[in-house]
Backbone as ProteinMPNN parsed JSONL, in Angstrom:
{"seq_chain_A": "MILKLIQYISRSQSGKSLIVWNESEFARDVLPKCLRIKDMPCFTFQLEYFGFKKVESSEQWDYASDCLVRGKPELLTLESIMAKRWQEVDSVLERYKKRLFDIKNRIWPDRTFCSVNIF", "coords_chain_A": {"N_chain_A": [[-25.834, -51.041, 22.546], [-24.123, -51.974, 20.486], [-23.773, -54.649, 20.975], [-26.295, -55.58, 20.091], [-26.103, -54.975, 17.454], [-24.31, -57.06, 16.513], [-25.74, -59.159, 15.929], [-26.849, -58.658, 13.55], [-24.897, -57.642, 11.705], [-21.403, -58.158, 10.851], [-17.809, -58.417, 10.931], [-16.051, -60.028, 8.273], [-14.245, -63.337, 8.496], [-11.839, -62.819, 7.598], [-11.546, -60.275, 8.071], [-11.601, -58.083, 6.496], [-13.922, -57.387, 5.213], [-17.654, -56.622, 5.39], [-20.364, -58.374, 6.583], [-23.747, -58.96, 6.251], [-26.093, -60.616, 7.934], [-28.791, -61.086, 8.019], [-30.606, -59.77, 5.792], [-33.261, -58.474, 5.627], [-34.088, -58.155, 8.195], [-31.993, -56.593, 9.146], [-32.367, -54.316, 7.431], [-34.813, -53.527, 8.419], [-34.594, -53.114, 11.165], [-32.216, -51.83, 11.831], [-31.123, -50.021, 9.803], [-32.986, -47.726, 9.415], [-32.934, -46.67, 11.895], [-30.321, -46.331, 12.978], [-28.651, -45.429, 10.831], [-30.299, -43.88, 9.321], [-31.178, -44.656, 6.818], [-33.236, -45.876, 4.314], [-33.607, -48.23, 3.002], [-32.07, -51.571, 1.724], [-30.92, -51.186, -0.928], [-30.258, -48.535, -0.871], [-28.399, -48.393, 1.253], [-26.46, -50.113, 0.034], [-25.774, -48.621, -2.116], [-24.516, -46.39, -0.818], [-22.38, -47.719, 0.403], [-20.969, -48.581, -1.97], [-20.333, -46.053, -2.962], [-18.333, -45.083, -1.256], [-16.276, -46.773, -1.889], [-16.489, -49.551, -1.238], [-16.815, -52.902, -2.301], [-18.767, -55.529, -3.788], [-18.485, -58.727, -2.483], [-18.085, -61.243, -4.607], [-17.733, -63.888, -4.362], [-18.805, -64.829, -2.125], [-21.615, -66.193, -0.337], [-23.16, -64.883, 1.303], [-24.483, -61.575, 2.121], [-22.109, -59.638, 1.38], [-19.533, -57.199, 1.553], [-16.629, -55.687, 0.577], [-13.614, -53.6, 1.466], [-10.525, -51.84, 0.86], [-10.013, -50.089, 2.995], [-11.052, -51.256, 5.122], [-9.564, -52.81, 7.565], [-8.744, -55.144, 9.882], [-7.64, -54.206, 12.993], [-6.534, -51.739, 12.11], [-7.769, -49.041, 12.548], [-7.408, -46.558, 11.675], [-7.379, -46.398, 8.93], [-9.807, -46.485, 8.225], [-11.132, -43.885, 8.098], [-13.056, -40.845, 7.346], [-11.645, -39.069, 5.822], [-9.472, -40.704, 4.696], [-10.962, -42.39, 3.075], [-12.334, -40.695, 1.306], [-10.133, -39.559, 0.167], [-9.07, -41.68, -1.288], [-11.175, -42.053, -3.011], [-11.166, -39.797, -4.401], [-8.805, -40.108, -5.904], [-9.567, -42.199, -7.514], [-11.523, -40.806, -9.058], [-9.95, -38.935, -10.273], [-8.305, -40.648, -11.757], [-10.186, -41.579, -13.543], [-10.869, -39.234, -14.896], [-8.55, -38.51, -16.156], [-8.41, -40.596, -17.962], [-10.584, -39.998, -19.691], [-9.776, -37.49, -20.602], [-7.645, -38.119, -22.121], [-8.911, -39.731, -24.082], [-10.476, -37.661, -25.272], [-8.46, -36.135, -26.287], [-7.401, -37.867, -28.166], [-9.518, -38.167, -29.846], [-9.811, -35.477, -30.603], [-7.424, -35.37, -32.168], [-7.864, -37.07, -34.172], [-9.85, -35.879, -35.477], [-8.934, -33.312, -36.106], [-6.298, -33.528, -37.402], [-4.246, -31.822, -38.448], [-2.995, -29.542, -36.314], [-3.073, -26.898, -36.808], [-5.334, -26.25, -38.091], [-7.344, -26.049, -36.245], [-7.761, -23.453, -34.178], [-8.428, -23.351, -31.451], [-7.656, -24.25, -28.233], [-8.577, -26.948, -26.433], [-7.528, -27.916, -24.173]], "CA_chain_A": [[-26.436, -50.973, 21.048], [-23.179, -52.613, 19.634], [-24.099, -56.054, 21.055], [-27.485, -55.798, 19.303], [-25.703, -55.068, 15.979], [-23.596, -58.083, 16.181], [-26.647, -60.323, 15.445], [-27.158, -58.276, 12.17], [-23.709, -57.285, 10.714], [-20.105, -58.324, 11.479], [-16.774, -58.47, 9.952], [-15.685, -61.396, 7.856], [-13.144, -64.015, 9.171], [-10.519, -62.122, 7.214], [-11.45, -58.666, 8.714], [-11.544, -57.205, 5.313], [-15.266, -57.121, 4.615], [-18.573, -56.614, 6.358], [-21.344, -59.234, 6.268], [-24.944, -58.736, 6.915], [-26.535, -62.006, 8.103], [-30.177, -61.198, 7.632], [-30.882, -58.413, 5.079], [-34.53, -57.976, 5.911], [-34.054, -57.674, 9.504], [-31.058, -55.419, 9.157], [-33.012, -53.122, 6.835], [-36.061, -53.104, 9.157], [-34.334, -52.798, 12.59], [-30.922, -51.116, 11.961], [-30.9, -48.954, 8.767], [-33.655, -46.458, 9.641], [-32.707, -46.172, 13.393], [-28.855, -46.132, 13.192], [-28.092, -44.869, 9.718], [-31.343, -43.098, 8.622], [-31.304, -45.114, 5.373], [-34.661, -46.467, 4.145], [-33.56, -49.628, 2.461], [-30.895, -52.078, 1.456], [-30.293, -50.605, -1.979], [-29.744, -47.156, -0.514], [-27.201, -48.656, 1.89], [-25.539, -50.635, -0.893], [-25.259, -47.363, -2.88], [-23.594, -45.689, 0.023], [-21.133, -48.484, 0.574], [-20.202, -48.489, -3.173], [-19.865, -44.775, -3.018], [-17.308, -45.057, -0.476], [-15.243, -47.653, -2.344], [-16.722, -50.916, -0.932], [-17.1, -53.759, -3.487], [-19.354, -56.767, -3.436], [-17.546, -59.978, -2.607], [-18.822, -62.11, -5.561], [-17.581, -65.387, -4.07], [-19.556, -65.032, -1.067], [-23.041, -66.56, -0.453], [-23.807, -63.917, 2.17], [-24.478, -60.18, 1.635], [-20.712, -59.271, 1.716], [-18.916, -56.023, 0.963], [-15.1, -55.402, 1.116], [-12.843, -52.407, 1.228], [-9.188, -51.8, 1.304], [-9.847, -49.301, 4.089], [-11.465, -51.98, 6.314], [-8.611, -53.742, 7.923], [-8.777, -55.522, 11.266], [-6.53, -53.563, 13.708], [-6.116, -50.548, 11.564], [-8.96, -48.241, 12.33], [-7.035, -45.213, 11.001], [-7.608, -46.584, 7.511], [-11.339, -46.192, 7.885], [-11.527, -42.407, 8.343], [-13.683, -40.301, 6.162], [-10.56, -38.417, 5.044], [-8.711, -41.59, 3.885], [-11.758, -43.039, 2.236], [-12.565, -39.59, 0.404], [-8.862, -39.415, -0.638], [-9.008, -42.699, -2.168], [-12.297, -41.849, -3.858], [-10.907, -38.72, -5.419], [-7.798, -40.593, -6.674], [-10.225, -42.92, -8.6], [-12.111, -39.758, -9.933], [-8.836, -38.336, -11.143], [-7.908, -41.591, -12.852], [-11.244, -41.572, -14.641], [-10.849, -37.907, -15.793], [-7.415, -38.633, -17.0], [-8.671, -41.434, -19.144], [-11.528, -39.28, -20.498], [-9.0, -36.443, -21.201], [-6.752, -38.929, -23.14], [-9.828, -39.998, -25.118], [-10.832, -36.507, -26.091], [-7.285, -35.613, -26.947], [-7.18, -38.808, -29.274], [-10.601, -37.789, -30.861], [-9.43, -34.294, -31.384], [-6.34, -35.551, -33.165], [-8.363, -37.721, -35.374], [-10.773, -35.022, -36.225], [-8.094, -32.243, -36.631], [-4.842, -34.052, -37.318], [-3.372, -30.808, -38.51], [-3.457, -28.761, -35.262], [-3.076, -25.461, -37.127], [-6.611, -25.983, -38.548], [-8.11, -25.622, -35.194], [-6.877, -22.647, -33.282], [-8.976, -23.243, -30.109], [-7.034, -25.301, -27.459], [-9.589, -27.329, -25.478], [-6.843, -28.375, -22.968]], "C_chain_A": [[-25.367, -51.855, 20.208], [-23.424, -54.15, 19.609], [-25.295, -56.354, 20.292], [-26.999, -55.907, 17.817], [-25.031, -56.32, 15.571], [-24.524, -59.246, 15.472], [-27.138, -59.935, 13.934], [-25.955, -58.299, 11.203], [-22.582, -57.641, 11.567], [-19.123, -58.354, 10.381], [-16.531, -60.041, 9.44], [-14.61, -61.99, 8.621], [-11.875, -63.334, 8.847], [-10.274, -60.782, 7.725], [-11.537, -57.66, 7.791], [-12.95, -56.845, 4.676], [-16.249, -57.166, 5.653], [-19.683, -57.592, 5.775], [-22.606, -59.047, 6.906], [-25.523, -60.066, 6.729], [-28.005, -62.088, 7.791], [-30.665, -59.842, 7.114], [-32.107, -57.754, 5.408], [-34.629, -57.417, 7.248], [-33.151, -56.452, 9.749], [-31.678, -54.13, 8.58], [-34.159, -52.644, 7.67], [-35.667, -52.43, 10.528], [-33.092, -51.883, 12.639], [-30.826, -49.958, 11.046], [-31.673, -47.717, 9.195], [-33.36, -45.887, 10.994], [-31.225, -45.778, 13.575], [-28.34, -45.199, 12.021], [-29.107, -43.851, 8.919], [-31.328, -43.3, 7.05], [-32.577, -45.925, 5.372], [-34.664, -47.955, 3.871], [-32.198, -50.173, 2.048], [-30.201, -51.569, 0.217], [-29.674, -49.255, -1.805], [-28.346, -47.374, 0.272], [-26.1, -49.297, 1.064], [-24.899, -49.558, -1.77], [-24.245, -46.572, -2.058], [-22.234, -46.446, 0.206], [-20.279, -48.306, -0.835], [-19.689, -47.143, -3.363], [-18.624, -44.497, -2.402], [-16.208, -46.106, -0.686], [-15.548, -49.196, -1.866], [-17.171, -51.699, -2.217], [-17.714, -54.997, -3.025], [-18.34, -57.908, -3.573], [-18.415, -61.048, -3.318], [-18.793, -63.605, -5.066], [-18.305, -65.68, -2.875], [-21.028, -65.393, -1.118], [-23.872, -65.727, 0.401], [-23.752, -62.471, 1.457], [-23.118, -59.718, 2.169], [-20.161, -58.197, 0.93], [-17.611, -55.821, 1.598], [-14.685, -54.094, 0.692], [-11.465, -52.464, 1.622], [-8.998, -50.977, 2.582], [-10.367, -50.005, 5.381], [-10.539, -53.06, 6.487], [-8.662, -53.995, 9.39], [-7.49, -54.963, 11.939], [-5.98, -52.471, 13.144], [-7.269, -49.597, 11.486], [-8.616, -46.963, 11.673], [-7.216, -45.293, 9.511], [-9.126, -46.266, 7.199], [-11.887, -44.882, 8.38], [-12.119, -41.888, 6.991], [-12.597, -39.687, 5.228], [-9.841, -39.441, 4.079], [-9.654, -42.241, 2.78], [-12.09, -41.99, 1.031], [-11.257, -39.502, -0.432], [-8.715, -40.429, -1.817], [-9.948, -42.556, -3.253], [-11.869, -40.825, -4.83], [-9.648, -39.172, -6.208], [-8.494, -41.489, -7.768], [-10.939, -41.939, -9.571], [-11.045, -39.25, -10.914], [-8.347, -39.375, -12.178], [-8.971, -41.595, -13.906], [-11.174, -40.306, -15.465], [-9.651, -37.856, -16.561], [-7.638, -39.473, -18.211], [-9.719, -40.779, -20.166], [-10.772, -38.138, -21.213], [-8.219, -36.956, -22.287], [-7.719, -39.26, -24.209], [-10.288, -38.986, -25.901], [-9.68, -36.023, -26.845], [-7.219, -36.586, -28.291], [-8.395, -38.499, -30.34], [-10.23, -36.516, -31.528], [-8.431, -34.454, -32.409], [-6.813, -36.183, -34.511], [-9.156, -36.817, -36.332], [-9.973, -33.94, -36.88], [-6.578, -32.76, -36.497], [-3.817, -32.88, -37.496], [-3.921, -29.804, -37.379], [-3.561, -27.192, -35.699], [-4.494, -25.198, -37.766], [-7.601, -25.544, -37.476], [-7.209, -24.592, -34.185], [-7.382, -22.49, -31.797], [-8.287, -24.456, -29.379], [-7.987, -25.641, -26.456], [-8.865, -27.718, -24.098], [-6.034, -27.171, -22.548]], "O_chain_A": [[-25.813, -52.45, 19.227], [-23.338, -54.839, 18.592], [-25.327, -57.479, 19.794], [-27.42, -56.784, 17.063], [-25.12, -56.688, 14.399], [-24.11, -60.057, 14.644], [-27.722, -60.749, 13.219], [-25.986, -58.859, 10.107], [-22.635, -57.51, 12.79], [-19.416, -58.328, 9.186], [-16.787, -61.039, 10.114], [-14.006, -61.261, 9.408], [-10.951, -63.255, 9.657], [-9.179, -60.228, 7.826], [-11.554, -56.475, 8.127], [-13.042, -56.079, 3.717], [-15.94, -57.646, 6.744], [-19.887, -57.598, 4.561], [-22.602, -58.965, 8.134], [-25.513, -60.639, 5.639], [-28.442, -63.135, 7.313], [-31.06, -58.943, 7.857], [-32.105, -56.526, 5.491], [-35.18, -56.336, 7.453], [-33.491, -55.482, 10.426], [-31.543, -53.039, 9.135], [-34.472, -51.454, 7.645], [-36.234, -51.433, 10.972], [-33.023, -51.143, 13.62], [-30.438, -48.894, 11.528], [-31.035, -46.674, 9.339], [-33.536, -44.686, 11.201], [-30.975, -44.864, 14.361], [-27.625, -44.24, 12.311], [-28.708, -43.13, 8.004], [-31.431, -42.403, 6.213], [-32.919, -46.58, 6.356], [-35.466, -48.76, 4.343], [-31.234, -49.408, 2.0], [-28.972, -51.498, 0.236], [-28.716, -48.879, -2.479], [-27.344, -46.703, 0.023], [-24.921, -49.07, 1.338], [-23.713, -49.578, -2.101], [-23.22, -46.138, -2.586], [-21.149, -45.868, 0.163], [-19.101, -47.949, -0.826], [-18.601, -47.035, -3.928], [-17.843, -43.717, -2.946], [-15.345, -46.317, 0.167], [-14.713, -50.035, -2.202], [-17.839, -51.14, -3.086], [-17.307, -55.539, -1.997], [-17.548, -58.044, -4.506], [-19.317, -61.649, -2.735], [-19.69, -64.405, -5.33], [-18.426, -66.871, -2.59], [-21.683, -64.847, -2.005], [-25.101, -65.766, 0.331], [-23.11, -62.248, 0.431], [-23.019, -59.428, 3.361], [-20.281, -58.223, -0.294], [-17.421, -55.779, 2.813], [-15.219, -53.493, -0.241], [-11.162, -53.077, 2.646], [-7.958, -51.109, 3.227], [-10.2, -49.524, 6.502], [-10.574, -54.078, 5.797], [-8.621, -53.013, 10.131], [-6.383, -55.238, 11.475], [-4.896, -52.116, 13.605], [-7.738, -49.352, 10.374], [-9.51, -46.311, 11.134], [-7.2, -44.243, 8.869], [-9.546, -45.867, 6.113], [-12.953, -44.801, 8.99], [-11.831, -42.299, 5.867], [-12.672, -39.802, 4.005], [-9.621, -39.167, 2.899], [-9.181, -42.591, 1.699], [-12.111, -42.41, -0.126], [-11.333, -39.38, -1.655], [-8.36, -40.163, -2.966], [-9.608, -42.901, -4.385], [-12.177, -40.952, -6.015], [-9.449, -38.546, -7.25], [-7.992, -41.507, -8.892], [-10.966, -42.196, -10.775], [-11.22, -39.161, -12.13], [-8.022, -39.03, -13.314], [-8.647, -41.613, -15.093], [-11.416, -40.356, -16.671], [-9.65, -37.198, -17.602], [-7.173, -39.177, -19.312], [-9.658, -41.046, -21.366], [-11.11, -37.841, -22.359], [-8.109, -36.307, -23.328], [-7.31, -39.05, -25.351], [-10.533, -39.191, -27.09], [-9.845, -35.53, -27.96], [-6.997, -36.073, -29.388], [-8.2, -38.59, -31.552], [-10.281, -36.378, -32.75], [-8.494, -33.793, -33.446], [-6.351, -35.945, -35.627], [-9.18, -36.894, -37.561], [-10.215, -33.615, -38.043], [-5.819, -32.413, -35.592], [-2.749, -32.86, -36.886], [-5.048, -29.313, -37.445], [-4.094, -26.366, -34.958], [-4.836, -24.032, -37.969], [-8.544, -24.795, -37.73], [-6.193, -24.922, -33.574], [-6.881, -21.672, -31.026], [-8.348, -25.574, -29.889], [-8.288, -24.792, -25.617], [-9.506, -27.822, -23.053], [-5.324, -27.224, -21.543]]}, "name": "protein", "num_of_chains": 1, "seq": "MILKLIQYISRSQSGKSLIVWNESEFARDVLPKCLRIKDMPCFTFQLEYFGFKKVESSEQWDYASDCLVRGKPELLTLESIMAKRWQEVDSVLERYKKRLFDIKNRIWPDRTFCSVNIF"}
């Protein structure tokens, strides 16, 4: 099965991204059989959810991730990917918390006015 996949998808020369060589054939022959995904947008969504980013400079369908490094398969574990994902979520939550705090301070500059602590 792996030999058959090589005709559809491979690593880039740098080893830090995945390249799909023929999107329509990959979507038709590989996605439903191997990954139970129905089309390329769903596959793209899954990749982006797990931290892969589109390589804009590439002419091919090319997605890269910090977890995809040739010779370091331990980086591409679900645990490591999800840990990185949660770090990103925590970062976003901290930004929103700071924005809410700033809004609260603008609305209620005198903190004694509002006795409810939202944090």
